[in-house]
Backbone as CSV, one residue per row, in Angstrom:
resi,resn,N_x,N_y,N_z,CA_x,CA_y,CA_z,C_x,C_y,C_z
1,MET,145.352,138.415,38.801,145.924,139.950,38.792,147.383,140.129,38.775
2,LYS,148.305,141.208,38.836,149.832,141.085,38.658,149.835,141.223,40.022
3,GLU,149.270,141.682,40.829,150.009,141.663,42.285,149.940,140.363,43.048
4,ALA,149.240,139.643,42.940,149.355,137.966,43.201,150.197,137.316,42.603
5,LYS,150.701,137.835,41.041,152.140,137.273,40.569,153.571,137.651,41.056
6,THR,153.283,138.797,40.916,154.739,139.555,41.640,154.724,139.666,43.421
7,ARG,153.633,138.967,43.716,153.688,139.080,45.237,153.783,140.815,45.496
8,CYS,153.349,141.841,45.275,154.126,143.109,45.393,152.851,143.942,45.030
9,ALA,152.154,145.081,45.794,151.162,145.850,45.308,151.902,147.083,45.517
10,GLU,151.805,148.299,44.409,152.505,149.294,44.225,150.943,150.444,44.732
11,PHE,151.345,151.362,45.547,150.403,152.656,45.645,151.131,153.809,45.277
12,ALA,151.106,154.105,44.040,151.956,155.400,43.745,151.060,156.507,44.131
13,HIS,149.722,156.659,44.669,149.282,157.942,44.745,149.609,158.154,46.515
14,ILE,150.261,157.641,46.898,150.084,157.856,48.314,151.533,157.713,49.192
15,GLU,151.901,158.755,50.048,153.224,158.490,50.774,153.248,157.691,51.583
16,VAL,154.264,157.068,52.144,154.666,156.218,53.044,154.080,156.616,54.289
17,ASP,154.239,157.904,54.950,153.940,158.274,56.412,152.061,157.927,55.997
18,ASP,151.660,158.224,54.830,150.024,158.239,54.953,149.519,156.859,54.817
19,PHE,150.455,155.928,54.422,149.996,154.479,54.018,149.827,154.112,55.372
20,VAL,151.117,154.438,56.256,151.445,154.042,57.283,149.922,154.145,58.525
21,ARG,149.334,155.343,58.357,148.399,155.966,59.289,146.961,154.890,58.377
22,PHE,147.061,154.940,57.147,145.757,153.806,56.388,145.788,152.514,57.171
23,VAL,147.099,151.874,57.164,147.277,150.672,57.951,146.727,150.783,59.174
24,GLU,147.295,151.893,60.050,146.725,151.610,61.381,145.419,151.628,61.692
25,TYR,144.899,152.633,60.686,143.265,152.748,60.182,142.640,151.173,60.434
26,CYS,143.264,150.487,59.512,142.736,148.953,58.843,142.908,148.206,60.524
27,TYR,143.739,148.556,60.948,143.990,147.362,62.389,143.488,148.031,63.519
28,ARG,142.956,149.045,63.618,142.958,149.809,64.762,141.729,150.821,64.754
29,GLY,141.203,150.869,63.744,139.823,151.863,63.737,140.366,153.024,63.783
30,ASP,141.051,153.615,63.867,141.936,155.007,63.846,143.248,155.328,63.584
31,TYR,143.491,156.699,63.465,145.180,156.693,63.015,145.346,157.830,63.839
32,ALA,146.907,157.983,63.960,147.462,159.077,64.481,148.032,160.180,63.641
33,CYS,148.045,161.302,64.574,148.402,162.660,63.345,149.935,162.935,64.131
34,PRO,150.629,163.325,62.709,151.759,163.999,62.985,151.869,164.997,63.892
35,PRO,152.959,165.371,64.736,153.510,166.280,65.670,153.321,167.850,64.824
36,CYS,153.041,168.768,65.248,153.068,170.284,64.340,154.639,170.344,64.819
37,THR,155.253,171.016,63.785,156.631,171.924,63.812,156.587,173.050,64.233
38,LYS,157.628,173.727,64.747,157.800,174.812,65.341,158.526,175.590,64.337
39,ASP,158.211,177.301,64.289,158.864,178.190,63.623,159.935,178.171,63.508
40,PRO,160.944,178.754,62.978,162.311,179.076,63.224,162.328,180.378,64.125
41,VAL,163.054,180.623,65.061,163.050,181.570,66.148,164.076,182.950,65.322
42,LYS,163.557,184.062,64.940,164.077,184.979,64.533,164.807,185.808,65.406
43,GLU,166.153,186.019,65.177,167.082,186.423,66.285,167.333,188.115,66.086
44,VAL,166.752,188.719,66.889,166.828,190.135,66.902,167.933,190.826,67.705
45,PRO,168.706,191.709,67.159,169.868,192.134,67.745,169.487,192.870,69.056
46,ALA,170.624,192.711,69.846,170.162,193.767,71.126,170.489,194.935,70.780
47,PRO,169.747,195.723,71.430,169.802,197.344,71.026,171.193,197.853,72.042
48,CYS,171.710,198.677,71.670,173.061,198.855,72.110,172.852,200.217,73.439
49,PRO,173.298,199.758,74.349,172.972,200.733,75.364,173.571,202.176,75.264
50,PRO,172.695,202.965,75.418,172.927,204.584,75.482,174.349,204.833,76.272
51,PRO,174.956,205.653,75.639,176.029,206.430,76.456,175.689,207.348,77.581
52,SER,176.696,206.990,78.350,176.168,207.565,79.870,177.492,208.234,80.046
53,ASP,177.025,209.322,80.622,178.016,210.265,81.497,178.627,209.892,82.562
54,PRO,179.964,210.143,82.892,180.615,210.118,84.332,179.860,210.504,85.435
55,ALA,179.593,209.849,86.161,179.190,210.249,87.702,179.744,211.167,88.209
56,PRO,179.370,212.693,88.563,180.341,213.708,89.373,180.872,213.060,90.825
57,GLU,181.663,213.574,90.959,182.271,213.406,92.529,181.414,213.860,93.501
58,LEU,181.052,213.014,94.810,180.283,213.893,95.365,181.172,213.972,96.948
59,ALA,180.954,215.223,97.389,181.673,215.525,98.542,181.210,214.619,99.979
60,PRO,182.167,213.981,100.326,181.770,213.050,101.597,180.664,213.862,102.859
61,PRO,179.598,212.836,103.111,178.445,213.876,103.820,179.203,213.810,105.352
62,THR,178.546,215.200,105.907,179.147,215.428,107.263,178.468,214.897,108.283
63,PRO,179.043,214.200,109.220,178.233,213.075,110.242,177.614,213.985,111.114
64,GLU,176.422,213.695,111.438,175.171,214.518,112.171,175.506,214.261,113.878
65,PRO,175.371,215.064,114.496,175.901,214.952,115.824,174.738,213.950,116.395
66,ALA,175.200,213.016,117.258,174.553,212.199,118.226,173.636,212.476,118.997
67,PRO,172.556,211.805,118.926,171.370,212.336,120.094,171.468,212.190,121.201
68,GLU,171.034,213.050,122.034,171.150,212.846,123.560,170.099,211.919,124.301
69,PRO,170.696,211.190,124.991,169.921,209.596,125.492,168.780,210.535,126.313
70,GLU,167.612,209.614,126.435,166.031,210.309,126.681,166.442,209.807,128.044
71,PRO,165.471,210.716,129.337,165.884,210.186,130.611,165.140,208.868,131.030
72,VAL,165.582,208.217,131.883,164.900,207.153,132.422,163.646,207.409,133.399
73,PRO,162.620,206.917,132.879,161.467,207.042,133.941,161.596,206.281,134.987
74,GLU,161.278,206.586,136.757,161.540,206.283,137.772,160.636,205.370,137.713
75,ALA,160.943,203.707,138.405,160.216,202.850,138.392,159.052,203.193,139.725
76,GLY,158.136,202.771,139.282,156.872,203.005,140.148,156.308,201.517,140.853
77,PRO,155.394,201.329,141.730,155.168,200.401,142.354,154.432,199.198,141.112
78,ALA,155.116,197.958,141.224,154.276,196.985,140.271,152.847,196.747,140.863
79,THR,152.131,196.773,139.673,150.739,196.446,139.294,150.729,195.225,138.774
80,GLU,149.510,194.493,139.160,149.254,193.165,138.654,148.347,193.545,137.280
81,PRO,148.142,193.064,136.058,147.471,193.387,135.147,146.068,192.520,135.588
82,ASP,145.168,193.443,135.163,143.460,192.932,135.419,143.474,191.765,134.604
83,GLU,142.825,190.725,135.075,142.081,190.079,134.714,140.883,189.718,134.116
84,PRO,140.584,189.502,132.822,139.399,189.656,132.187,138.453,188.864,132.786
85,GLU,137.083,189.658,132.823,136.020,189.226,133.497,135.103,188.165,132.969
86,VAL,135.154,186.720,133.182,134.481,185.825,132.898,133.148,185.833,133.326
87,LEU,132.390,186.006,132.205,130.725,185.633,132.230,130.200,184.622,131.838
88,PRO,129.248,184.359,133.096,128.463,182.754,132.812,127.920,182.678,131.299
89,GLU,128.070,181.584,130.877,127.746,181.379,129.842,125.983,180.974,129.741
90,VAL,125.049,181.646,129.056,123.869,181.559,129.473,123.061,181.208,128.278
91,ARG,122.408,180.399,127.878,121.625,179.836,126.894,120.171,180.006,126.894
92,LEU,119.312,180.298,125.925,117.910,180.347,125.969,117.320,179.148,125.679
93,ASP,116.056,178.609,126.547,115.535,177.721,125.840,114.801,178.037,124.577
94,GLY,113.683,177.155,124.366,112.734,177.236,123.263,111.798,178.253,123.865
95,TRP,111.584,178.315,124.867,110.356,179.507,125.533,111.299,180.591,126.205
96,GLY,112.517,180.908,125.871,112.859,182.183,126.221,113.579,182.097,127.603
97,PHE,113.567,181.378,127.985,114.016,181.526,129.731,115.521,181.053,129.617
98,GLY,116.415,181.565,130.338,117.717,181.470,130.581,117.875,179.823,131.422
99,THR,118.842,179.194,130.880,119.137,177.725,131.370,120.932,177.776,131.322
100,SER,121.319,177.147,132.266,122.950,176.911,132.181,123.224,175.641,131.580
101,LYS,122.388,174.660,131.542,122.601,173.570,131.139,121.819,173.100,129.796
102,VAL,122.994,172.808,128.493,122.299,172.531,127.254,122.361,171.161,127.063
103,LYS,121.096,170.665,126.819,120.875,169.456,126.364,121.274,169.060,124.735
104,LYS,121.899,168.016,124.423,121.837,167.684,123.002,120.435,167.326,122.574
105,SER,120.352,167.650,121.128,118.746,167.422,120.481,118.820,166.235,120.326
106,PRO,118.073,165.194,120.454,118.151,163.968,119.815,117.976,164.053,117.943
107,LEU,117.683,165.007,117.251,117.982,165.428,116.203,119.449,165.418,115.684
108,LYS,120.019,165.707,116.368,121.609,165.986,116.447,122.148,164.698,116.195
109,LYS,121.827,163.899,117.334,122.552,162.381,117.408,122.012,161.825,115.927
110,LYS,121.032,162.106,115.352,120.081,161.181,113.941,121.271,161.888,113.009
111,LYS,121.314,163.260,113.288,122.321,163.942,112.029,123.542,163.164,112.194
112,SER,124.136,163.235,113.161,125.679,163.155,113.104,125.717,161.451,112.744
113,ALA,124.872,160.871,113.312,124.999,159.216,112.754,124.837,159.378,111.106
114,ALA,123.615,160.017,110.488,123.352,159.840,109.002,124.622,160.396,108.360
115,SER,125.132,161.389,108.897,126.735,161.825,108.420,127.702,160.788,108.687
116,GLY,127.802,160.159,109.705,128.512,158.714,109.661,128.456,158.135,108.273
117,GLU,127.182,157.459,108.611,126.579,156.337,107.490,126.796,157.056,106.023
118,SER,126.971,158.316,105.698,127.430,158.599,104.322,128.762,158.697,104.220
119,ARG,129.483,158.903,105.089,130.753,159.028,105.038,131.367,157.660,104.857
120,SER,130.745,156.464,105.174,130.907,155.041,105.145,130.664,154.835,103.468
121,LYS,129.526,155.659,103.140,128.971,155.133,101.727,130.000,155.576,100.784
122,VAL,130.571,156.890,101.046,131.486,157.671,100.310,132.970,156.826,100.223
123,LYS,132.976,156.098,101.291,134.285,155.308,101.308,134.284,153.911,100.631
124,LEU,133.143,153.452,100.509,132.813,152.477,99.875,132.976,152.704,98.235
125,SER,132.024,153.586,98.070,132.305,154.143,96.354,133.689,154.024,96.079
126,LEU,134.259,154.841,96.680,135.540,155.296,95.964,136.221,154.021,96.167
127,LEU,135.953,152.983,97.259,136.671,151.543,97.154,136.422,150.594,96.147
128,PHE,135.459,151.376,95.301,135.135,150.122,94.258,134.975,151.134,92.810
129,THR,134.442,152.511,92.821,135.076,153.462,91.630,136.262,153.895,91.408
130,GLY,137.097,153.856,92.339,138.396,154.582,92.531,139.409,153.479,91.936
131,ARG,138.928,152.044,91.627,140.051,151.063,91.297,140.427,151.622,89.996
132,LYS,141.854,151.594,89.247,142.135,151.524,88.077,143.352,150.326,87.662
133,TYR,142.856,149.825,86.303,143.874,148.744,86.205,144.701,148.981,84.940
134,ILE,144.351,150.260,84.010,144.941,150.346,82.752,145.623,151.774,83.309
135,GLU,146.797,151.682,83.562,147.567,152.765,83.978,148.261,153.716,82.510
136,ASN,148.302,155.112,82.936,148.486,156.009,81.652,149.981,155.329,80.965
137,TYR,150.939,154.797,81.387,152.027,154.164,80.705,151.610,152.737,79.919
138,SER,150.568,152.034,80.073,150.451,151.273,79.404,150.196,151.289,78.199
139,PRO,150.261,150.093,77.244,150.309,150.353,76.011,149.073,150.655,75.142
140,LYS,147.955,150.252,75.919,146.596,151.130,75.271,146.231,152.202,75.395
141,SER,146.664,152.751,76.500,146.764,154.062,76.871,147.486,155.113,75.814
142,ARG,148.958,154.651,75.772,149.478,155.329,74.929,148.933,155.244,73.646
143,ILE,148.255,154.302,72.866,147.903,154.389,71.748,146.412,155.067,71.674
144,LEU,145.696,155.072,72.864,144.553,156.163,72.720,144.801,157.141,72.712
145,GLU,146.198,157.645,73.787,146.326,159.128,73.560,146.829,159.947,72.249
146,SER,147.425,158.786,71.298,148.250,159.071,70.099,146.756,159.355,69.109
147,PHE,145.492,159.145,69.484,144.560,159.641,68.810,143.850,160.486,68.993
148,LYS,144.376,161.373,70.191,143.659,162.650,70.191,144.240,163.717,68.951
149,THR,142.943,164.560,69.088,143.407,165.917,68.430,144.491,166.630,69.201
150,PRO,145.106,167.267,68.220,146.415,168.030,68.764,145.634,169.424,68.929
151,VAL,146.298,170.336,69.943,145.917,171.773,70.309,146.645,172.032,70.258
152,ASN,146.898,173.682,69.662,147.982,174.456,69.973,147.762,175.809,70.757
153,HIS,148.726,175.960,71.520,148.820,176.912,71.992,149.616,178.286,72.077
154,PHE,150.620,178.180,71.079,151.515,179.200,70.478,151.397,179.709,69.244
155,SER,151.643,180.919,68.712,151.805,181.288,67.668,152.601,180.593,66.751
156,ASP,153.747,180.044,67.406,154.996,179.286,66.624,154.556,178.064,66.336
157,GLU,153.780,177.471,66.581,153.161,176.033,66.109,152.655,176.015,64.941
158,ASN,153.479,175.048,64.004,152.817,175.134,62.794,152.039,173.806,62.406
159,PHE,150.883,173.957,62.145,149.950,172.835,61.644,150.002,172.650,60.741
160,VAL,150.735,172.662,59.481,150.734,172.498,58.296,150.623,170.629,58.182
161,PRO,151.944,170.100,58.996,151.880,168.699,58.675,150.382,168.163,58.851
162,ILE,149.829,168.568,60.187,148.871,168.133,60.274,147.486,168.085,59.642
163,PHE,147.089,169.071,59.157,146.411,169.676,58.206,146.198,168.694,56.820
164,LEU,147.380,168.584,56.436,148.098,167.871,54.979,147.927,166.290,55.321
165,ALA,148.206,166.019,56.598,148.192,164.514,56.584,146.715,164.202,56.644
166,HIS,145.863,164.914,57.286,144.275,164.670,56.913,143.803,164.793,55.668
167,ALA,144.113,165.723,55.170,143.626,165.849,53.615,144.382,164.797,52.945
168,ARG,145.688,164.422,52.922,145.936,163.357,51.912,145.515,161.852,52.086
169,LEU,145.608,161.769,53.585,144.226,160.554,53.536,143.221,160.622,53.169
170,TYR,142.705,161.622,53.202,141.275,162.008,52.846,141.145,161.808,51.280
171,SER,141.996,162.267,50.522,141.972,161.855,48.916,142.487,160.325,48.683
172,PHE,143.171,159.676,49.729,143.339,158.415,49.288,142.246,157.631,49.450
173,ALA,141.338,157.725,50.527,140.058,157.321,50.807,138.958,157.687,49.658
174,ALA,139.260,158.446,49.178,138.301,158.899,48.017,138.558,158.174,46.872
175,LEU,140.209,157.882,46.354,140.415,157.050,45.131,139.846,155.860,45.775
176,TYR,140.131,155.127,46.428,140.018,153.788,46.858,138.296,153.554,47.282
177,MET,137.224,154.587,47.236,136.120,154.517,47.861,136.102,153.738,49.239
178,VAL,136.912,154.476,50.325,136.696,153.568,51.675,136.049,154.738,52.666
179,GLU,134.755,154.785,52.382,133.789,155.696,52.748,134.011,156.096,54.255
180,PRO,134.279,154.558,55.622,134.453,154.797,56.513,135.589,155.991,56.751
181,LEU,136.520,155.825,56.229,137.786,156.574,56.327,137.690,157.922,56.179
182,LYS,136.677,158.167,55.296,136.471,159.392,54.664,135.625,160.181,55.974
183,THR,134.777,159.433,56.232,133.925,159.889,57.570,134.764,160.210,59.004
184,LEU,135.973,159.352,59.196,136.969,159.398,60.514,137.887,160.676,60.225
185,VAL,138.404,160.753,58.677,139.180,162.181,58.329,138.388,163.199,58.645
186,LEU,137.212,163.561,58.143,136.305,164.530,58.524,136.315,164.866,60.026
187,SER,135.819,163.782,60.697,135.665,164.043,62.146,136.953,164.677,62.859
188,LYS,137.873,164.049,62.550,139.060,164.334,63.292,139.471,165.872,62.678
189,LEU,139.341,166.024,61.398,139.649,167.109,61.014,138.829,168.182,61.218
190,HIS,137.488,168.012,61.751,136.630,169.131,62.079,137.258,169.128,63.603
191,ASP,137.743,168.219,64.428,137.749,168.193,65.874,139.320,169.206,65.909
192,THR,139.962,169.159,64.627,140.934,169.817,64.730,140.947,171.215,64.718
193,LEU,140.050,171.803,63.837,139.628,172.873,63.603,139.251,173.619,64.454
194,LYS,138.333,173.048,65.134,137.509,173.440,66.118,138.481,174.013,67.689
195,ASN,139.290,173.118,67.817,140.319,173.556,68.811,141.530,174.456,68.329
196,PHE,141.589,174.821,66.974,142.616,175.586,66.567,142.654,176.839,66.718
197,LYS,143.552,177.543,67.458,143.555,178.898,67.747,144.302,179.573,66.272
198,LEU,143.399,180.379,66.114,143.664,181.067,65.135,144.754,182.533,65.128
199,PHE,145.794,182.058,65.200,146.855,183.372,65.738,147.011,184.114,64.020
200,HIS,147.165,185.516,64.035,147.141,185.977,62.403,148.219,185.129,61.653
201,SER,149.628,185.030,62.494,150.710,184.405,61.955,150.468,182.636,61.507
202,ARG,149.220,182.402,62.127,149.122,180.891,61.385,147.568,180.992,60.542
203,VAL,147.459,182.292,59.755,146.328,181.930,58.899,146.903,181.464,57.132
204,PRO,148.119,181.281,57.418,148.625,180.818,55.725,148.607,179.004,55.915
205,ASP,148.718,178.398,57.408,148.400,177.083,57.613,147.065,176.927,57.145
206,ILE,145.653,177.665,57.023,144.722,177.120,56.704,144.842,177.238,54.718
207,ILE,145.315,178.335,54.732,145.199,178.483,53.157,145.698,177.413,52.628
208,VAL,146.829,176.692,52.770,147.509,175.879,52.259,146.493,174.698,52.693
209,LEU,146.038,174.175,53.691,144.706,173.342,53.589,143.885,173.758,52.582
210,ALA,143.501,174.589,52.551,142.241,174.968,51.224,142.967,174.900,49.912
211,GLN,144.072,175.185,49.834,144.800,174.895,48.358,144.807,173.302,48.103
212,TYR,145.333,172.707,49.166,145.367,171.399,49.036,143.916,170.761,48.304
213,VAL,142.811,170.795,49.311,141.628,170.248,49.154,141.033,170.866,47.457
214,TYR,141.011,172.015,47.146,140.750,172.339,45.995,141.360,172.297,44.683
215,THR,142.841,171.520,44.873,143.075,171.005,43.767,143.769,169.773,43.666
216,ASP,143.658,168.697,44.323,143.639,167.352,44.808,142.569,166.878,43.463
217,GLU,143.191,166.142,42.764,142.505,165.652,41.561,141.338,164.441,42.026
218,TYR,141.749,164.027,43.254,140.652,162.826,43.596,139.564,163.146,44.819
219,ILE,139.714,164.792,44.639,138.611,165.329,45.712,137.709,165.814,44.611
220,PRO,136.404,165.545,44.748,135.240,166.104,43.854,134.937,167.633,44.027
221,GLU,134.197,167.804,43.093,133.555,169.385,43.581,132.413,168.881,44.350
222,ASN,132.018,169.912,45.412,130.918,169.755,46.445,131.308,168.698,47.189
223,ASP,132.592,168.302,47.311,132.665,167.341,48.489,132.785,167.945,50.109
224,GLU,132.611,167.183,50.805,132.639,167.456,52.027,133.773,168.204,52.625
225,ILE,134.640,167.597,52.509,135.943,168.271,53.031,135.867,169.823,52.426
226,ARG,135.839,170.311,51.295,135.574,171.396,50.491,134.723,171.985,51.517
227,LYS,133.423,171.577,51.794,132.409,172.273,52.452,132.785,172.602,53.935
228,LEU,133.540,171.915,54.406,134.337,171.623,55.729,135.233,172.839,55.899
229,VAL,136.380,173.223,55.083,137.452,174.036,54.971,136.254,175.646,54.611
230,ILE,135.479,175.506,53.230,135.172,176.850,53.358,133.964,177.415,54.647
231,ALA,133.372,176.530,55.331,132.710,177.027,56.607,133.809,177.320,57.780
232,TYR,134.726,176.985,57.611,135.783,177.302,58.796,136.413,178.535,58.148
233,ILE,136.709,178.991,57.315,137.158,180.135,56.473,136.024,181.207,56.726
234,GLY,134.924,181.013,56.395,133.532,181.984,56.596,133.753,182.308,58.278
235,TYR,133.668,181.288,58.741,133.735,181.305,60.694,134.659,182.400,60.771
236,GLN,135.993,182.390,60.295,136.961,182.714,60.975,137.459,184.209,59.965
237,ILE,136.381,184.802,59.041,136.843,185.666,57.850,137.491,186.862,58.578
238,ASP,137.063,187.270,59.792,137.443,188.422,60.786,139.168,188.645,60.599
239,THR,139.497,187.189,61.067,140.831,186.855,60.994,141.678,186.760,59.808
240,ILE,141.008,186.188,58.892,141.461,185.636,57.497,141.652,187.065,56.558
241,LYS,140.765,187.956,56.253,140.450,188.589,55.352,141.676,189.362,54.928
242,ASP,142.534,189.548,55.960,143.676,190.354,55.736,144.874,189.974,55.554
243,SER,144.720,188.767,55.086,146.206,188.131,55.278,146.302,188.257,53.640
244,GLY,147.536,188.261,53.268,147.906,188.344,52.090,147.936,187.472,51.204
245,GLU,148.147,185.759,51.855,147.832,184.564,51.341,146.501,184.329,50.817
246,PHE,145.693,184.780,51.602,144.099,184.818,51.433,143.411,185.522,50.222
247,ARG,144.294,186.268,49.986,144.006,187.192,48.976,144.456,187.000,47.650
248,ASP,145.927,186.474,47.621,146.236,185.527,46.600,145.654,184.386,46.009
249,LEU,144.815,183.301,47.195,144.010,182.515,46.943,143.022,182.880,46.246
250,LEU,142.152,184.024,46.154,141.309,184.792,45.603,141.521,185.211,44.215
251,VAL,142.694,185.926,44.138,143.458,186.042,42.520,143.321,184.781,41.793
252,GLU,143.546,183.639,42.360,143.906,182.505,41.319,142.875,181.732,41.020
253,GLY,141.512,182.278,41.578,140.446,181.911,41.098,140.014,180.324,41.049
254,GLY,138.826,179.986,40.081,138.921,178.600,40.429,137.631,177.862,41.511
255,GLN,137.616,176.707,41.655,136.084,176.525,42.198,136.244,176.996,43.708
256,PHE,137.305,177.579,44.049,137.346,178.000,45.956,136.815,179.296,45.754
257,VAL,136.970,180.071,44.963,136.124,181.515,44.687,134.747,181.425,44.373
258,ASP,134.264,180.284,43.885,132.925,180.351,43.334,132.339,180.036,44.807
259,ASP,132.828,178.723,45.255,132.242,178.105,46.829,132.059,179.813,47.752
260,PHE,133.510,180.204,47.955,133.341,181.509,48.836,132.599,182.283,48.567
261,TRP,132.605,182.746,47.299,131.117,183.379,47.036,129.819,183.416,47.297
262,ILE,129.613,181.805,47.190,128.030,181.390,47.419,128.091,181.445,48.758
263,LEU,129.016,181.628,49.607,128.937,181.485,51.157,128.768,182.779,51.703
264,ALA,130.019,183.546,50.955,129.638,184.934,51.527,128.280,185.970,51.240
265,ARG,127.963,185.533,49.968,126.390,186.532,49.635,125.379,185.868,50.458
266,LYS,125.529,184.238,50.916,124.376,183.893,51.972,124.476,183.921,53.486
267,TYR,125.829,184.341,53.809,126.212,184.881,55.255,126.716,185.729,55.650
268,ILE,127.379,186.585,54.543,128.395,187.311,54.730,127.882,188.739,54.534
269,ILE,127.775,188.969,53.362,126.950,190.164,52.704,125.836,190.246,53.308
């Protein structure tokens, strides 16, 4: 083969970052997603303060007359405070008769002994199960943390880089028929969409994902990733339907409109 002679293999259908994720999958069985980006902050000019009239000059307040001192009451004979009456503690035994001595029940002794034994078991359990040998800063923990699906919290977090990273890697796996990688991408994209908070300003992120999976030449019709995206759009149709980007996608026509119409006729209309 040409690659054996030139000692070089050229992959013209994949970007460098996506190929790095493919190599990471080959060696680790998973791949890390790129971080989301932040939308630029729109500067809003501060409103001008309304003109204020100068405060009118006020006359100085007139001083009020000082109050007369109250008469001091005459001191009477000192009285000692009443001591509270202490009542003897009376307990009733099991037959209703009063008794001043309370004997501890042998059941309480057994209960306290049992509680002490349970506390010892809890301490022994924590002594064994509470051990941790791989800390969060270890190399393996950092690798596993990078494999987690990202979650958005604010409306200015752009998830287009994350969605397209999954879609491009799926296209590469479809081209070279790497079925386990296709399954992994579907699982990670599914988890990302489930945890994605669809703000109104983030609907275009979903439209970009739909445009890619329906225009990529290596993703065939009735493919699983197309079914996944169509199912998500149907699930979030109340938020997506008023988007201008969604209407533009419908105007473009093509296979997306056909798949969406089948979904809408079956579940929405």
